[in-house]
Legacy VTK file of the C-alpha trace (Angstrom):
# vtk DataFile Version 3.0
C-alpha trace
ASCII
DATASET POLYDATA
POINTS 87 float
0.000 0.000 0.000
1.046 3.614 -0.276
1.028 3.891 3.537
3.520 1.026 3.854
5.661 2.494 1.084
5.800 5.956 2.670
6.595 4.547 6.104
9.233 2.237 4.628
10.880 5.109 2.732
11.083 7.341 5.810
14.662 7.909 6.926
16.043 8.436 10.455
15.256 12.164 10.202
11.566 11.445 9.638
11.635 12.419 5.972
10.628 10.350 2.982
13.803 9.616 1.062
14.238 8.283 -2.483
15.594 4.795 -2.851
15.070 1.314 -4.162
14.448 -2.002 -2.521
11.814 -4.430 -1.394
9.379 -3.155 1.201
9.301 -5.771 3.935
7.512 -3.562 6.455
4.543 -5.248 8.154
2.386 -2.734 10.040
0.289 -4.046 12.902
-0.986 -2.615 16.213
1.869 -1.181 18.212
3.612 0.297 15.158
4.627 3.962 15.559
3.824 5.908 12.372
6.614 8.273 11.328
5.231 9.995 8.234
1.586 9.223 7.566
-0.869 11.367 9.535
-4.099 10.463 7.709
-5.340 8.044 5.088
-8.225 7.200 2.804
-8.811 3.488 2.719
-11.440 0.939 1.821
-13.234 -1.210 4.341
-10.982 -4.271 4.363
-11.842 -7.872 5.044
-11.576 -9.135 8.614
-8.419 -11.150 9.314
-6.481 -9.311 6.582
-3.135 -7.575 6.936
-4.814 -4.333 5.832
-7.239 -4.371 8.751
-4.200 -4.762 10.982
-2.636 -1.691 9.357
-5.697 0.515 9.888
-6.046 -0.845 13.442
-2.445 0.154 14.076
-3.260 3.629 12.813
-6.616 4.314 14.482
-6.853 1.669 17.194
-8.557 -1.703 17.024
-11.600 -0.622 19.056
-12.180 2.423 16.844
-11.889 0.397 13.641
-14.170 -2.391 14.859
-16.727 0.210 15.917
-16.561 1.849 12.472
-16.985 -1.549 10.826
-20.005 -2.355 12.986
-21.619 0.938 11.990
-20.767 0.335 8.320
-22.381 -3.114 8.353
-25.509 -1.742 10.026
-25.709 1.058 7.446
-25.318 -1.375 4.531
-21.932 -0.130 3.303
-20.136 -2.199 0.697
-16.810 -3.905 1.312
-13.988 -5.044 -0.989
-12.107 -2.914 -3.512
-15.042 -1.075 -5.104
-17.020 -0.433 -1.947
-17.261 2.503 0.368
-14.163 4.048 1.907
-13.224 5.925 5.056
-10.978 8.829 5.912
-8.902 8.316 9.063
-6.828 10.987 10.766
LINES 1 88
87 0 1 2 3 4 5 6 7 8 9 10 11 12 13 14 15 16 17 18 19 20 21 22 23 24 25 26 27 28 29 30 31 32 33 34 35 36 37 38 39 40 41 42 43 44 45 46 47 48 49 50 51 52 53 54 55 56 57 58 59 60 61 62 63 64 65 66 67 68 69 70 71 72 73 74 75 76 77 78 79 80 81 82 83 84 85 86
C-alpha cells in the first residue's frame, strides 16, 4: 500500500527519502507511524493484513466500531465499496 511504502521510505530524520528495494515492512498494532498522519482506505476484510494496518493507525476498538456501523448502514466492502478517511 502507499502507507507502507511511505513509512518504509522514511529515513532516520523522519523524511521520505528516495531509494530502491523491497518493502518488507509489516504494520500491525503497536507500530509507531513516522510519516503518515491520515489516510483514505477501503473497508478491508476481517483477518487481513490491511485491517491490521488501519487498526495500528486508528486503534482496534475504533476500527471495529466503524466496521459495525458500516455493516448496520449497509456499506459495501472489498475494492469497489465505500471508503473511510482516518486521521
